[in-house]
N, C-alpha and C positions, 0 to 999 in steps of 0.2 A: 182762157178762163175755163176751169173745170167745174163740174157740178157733182156733188155727192148727195145722193138721195138717202135720207134717214127716215125714221118712222113718221116724223111729223114735219120735216123741212126739206127743202132743196137748198143746199148750202154751196154757195159759190166760193171757190178758193183757187189759189195759185200754189205751185211748188217750185222750189229752188234748191240747188245743191245736189248732193249725192243721193240718188233714190234708194240706195242700199244702206245709207248712214243712219245715225241716231235721229229719230223723229223729234223735231222741235216745232211746237205750235206757237205761232206768234199772234197774239190776240190784240186787236186794236181797241180804242176807247171811243167815247163820245166827245165831240163830233169829229170823226176821222174815217179813214178807210185803211184796209190792211196792206195795200201795195206801197203807197207813198209813205205811210207811217213807218214801215220797216225797211225801205230800200237801202238806207245807209247802213243799217245793221247787217243786212244780207250781204252787201258788198264786202264788209269786213270779214264775214265768215265763209266767203266763197271757196276758200281753199281747205276748209275743214270737212271732215267726213260727217256732215249733218244733212238731213233731209228737212228743209225748212218749209213749213206749210202755213200759209197766210189766209185764213178764212174770213169772209165777211160775216159779222155777227147778224143775228136776226134783225130784219128791218133795214139793213144796209146793202147797197149794191144789188146783185142778182139774187141774194138769199131771200127765199120766200117761205113763210109758214104755210104749209099745204093742208094741215088739219085744223078745221075751224075751232075745235075745242082747245087747241094749243096756242091760240093768239094771246100773247102775253109778253110783257117785258120784265117779268119778275126774275129775281136772281136765280132761283131754282131752275128756271127755263134756260138761262144762259149757261149755267154749269152743266146741265144735262146735255145741251147742244154740243158741248166740247166732247163729252164722252160718246155721244151718238156719232159724231163725226169720226172720232178715232175708230169706232166699231165699223163704220162704213168703209174706212180705208184699211181695215184689217191691221190696225196698230194696237198692240197690247199695252206697251209701256212707252212713255214719252215725257219730254220736258215741256213745260209751259213758260212762255215769256208773255206777260200781259201788262197793259197800261190802262189805267182808268177803268172803264167797264171791263176791259180785258183782264185787269188784275182781279176784280171781283169775281169774274167767271173762273179765273184760275184758282182762287181760294175755294170757290164752291166745288169745282171738280175735285180738288184735293180732299175736301171734307167728305164728299160723296164716295170717292173711290181712291183712297190713299195708296193702295197697293199698285195702282196703275201709273202714278205720277213719280218720276225719278227725282225731279227738283222743280222749284218755282223761282223765277226771277220776276218780281212784281214791281211796277213803276207807278209812282204818283199817288196811288190810292191804297191806304193801309187796310188791313183786315178788319180791325175794330177801331173806328175813329176815336181818338183821345183815350185809347185803352179802356173804353166802356164808360168813361166819365162824360159829363155834359160838355158839349162843344163850347168853345169860347165865343164871346160876342163877335170877335173879328171873323171867326169861321162862319157864324150864322149870317153875317153880312155877305161873306163870299158866296154863300149858298143861296143868294137871293133868287137865282134862276130856278132852283128846285121848288122853292115856295111858289114862285110865279106859275110854274107848270101845274101846280095843284089847284089853280084857279081856272075857271072856264075862260076868263079873259086872257090869261096867259097861254092857254092851249090855242085859242083862236089866233093870237098874235104870232105864235110860233108857226102854226100851220099856214098862215098867210105869206110868210117869207122866211122859211127856215134857213136859207143860205146866208142872208144878211145877219140873222140872229147868231148863227154859228161863227161867222167871221168876227163878230164882236167878241165872242167868247175866246176865240183864238188870240186876239190882240190883248185882251185883259189877262188871260190866264198865263201867258208866256210873254211878259212885257219886254224882254230883251231879244226875243226871237224875231228876226226880220225875214219873214217868208215872202215869196214872190206871188204875184197875181196868178201866174201860171200854175204854181204849186197848189194854191188854194182852189183854183178852177178844176184841176185834175182830181182833187180829193172830193170836192163838193158834188161831183157827179154821183157819188155813192149815196147821197141823201135824197135822190129822186125816187127811191124805192117807194111804191105805193103804201107800204106798211110802216115807213120810217116814223112819221109823226105819231101814229098810234102806239108803236113800241116804245118810243122815247117817253111819251106822256105816261103810259102805264108803268114804265120802270120807276119813275119818280113818285107817282101816286101810290103804287104798291109799297114802295120803300117806307112811306110815312103812314101806312095803314088807311089810305083813302081810296083804295081800289082792291077788290078781291083778286086772289090768285086763281089760276086755272086748276081745276080738279085733277088734271092729268099729272101735275107736278106737286100734289099735296104731300106725298111722302118725302120727297126731296126737300121741299120747303120747310117741313117740320124739323128735319135734320139740321138745316142751316139756321133756322130761328133759334136753335139751342146754342149757337155759336161754339161748335165743337173745337177742340184744340186741333191745329193743323199738324199732322204727323209726317210732313214732307220737308226736307231741307229747303230753306227759303232765304233768298237775298232780296232785300227791299231797297229801292233807290228813289230819292225824291230831290227835287230842285229847291234851292234856298229861295228862289224867286217865284215859286209856284203860288199863284194868286187864286187858285181854285181850292185845292186841298193844302191848306197852309202847312209849312214844315212841322210845326209842333203837333199837328193832328196825328202824326205817325210815331210819336214818342210812347214809350211804355207798352210795346207790343210783345215783349219777349215771353210773357207767361202764356201766350196763345199759341206758341210753337214748341213742339216737343222733340224735334229732331234737328235742331240747329236753326239759328236766325241771325242775320246780319243786316244792319241798317246803314246805308251809305247816303250821305248828303253830297249833292253836286252843286258846287258854288256857282251861282249866277243862272242856273238853269231854271226854266219854268215848268209848266205842267206837261208839255209835250217833250219830255226829256229824251226820248229815243230819237226824235227828229233833231233836237238841238245838240246832242252829243252821242251820235251813234257809235263812235269809236269806244267810248267808255262803256256803253251798254254791251257791246260785243265782248269787251274785255271781261266784264263782270260775268257774262255767261261762260266764257272760256275758263275762268278760274274757279268756277263752282266745282263741286265734287262730282262733275260729270266728265272730267278730262279723260278718264280712263275709258269711258264709253265712246267719246269722240275719237280717241286713238285706236279704238277697236281692241283694247287689251282684255 
């Protein structure tokens, strides 16, 4: 495990592949961790000229927020963390692959610093749910946990036993995925971070306007609140059996992307699509318009 010190965080991460190759940041979601989440994809790309970096998001694993004023789970913080990590590793331009929270962090980083991002491969979570229209009743039902986290009772229940809560989400969100007890145990260790509960609760409360953001991210948050067009080539993939972000939530996204957008549905996959079909996710990355970067042309 490596640690990158940024202005406000100590970010734990691992590296795989060619250290001189194209930098690809693989960002995990909630509730997950970066190593188990991406190990299948990493195996598929082991012969490519890519430098794969798998950071723990704030509140997960060894990653710690070290500046008290930066304690937050808001989207602007997640997006800025990506850029700060790249700065700490002296990486100017890079590709982002992100799932769930990682997808939202990827969109945020691309909105804040489009010139630095070569391309995005985002999984499960669209940029603008339902293309900016009201969510469906079915989606509102699927988001029950988000409303629950906005209640003190929900926070207390989550804090009392986060691992059992998250295991339930895994089973519901990817109903056809048969994960092992060992796989879950290895991942759930990342949720023992002392800031995990606070970051998760703040993420969902800030999202719905029930918690204030940190002042250190005010400028970034103002940019993101305007929902700017993403000017980075983007491929989005979702599972047809995703019971968290329902497949129809990602329809109608094209107008939010100015430099190419493709949506791919994966039959039978659930929310944790990169775990369920790592071969396909690696193939999507390989056929994006980064092939000439990977080959070093």
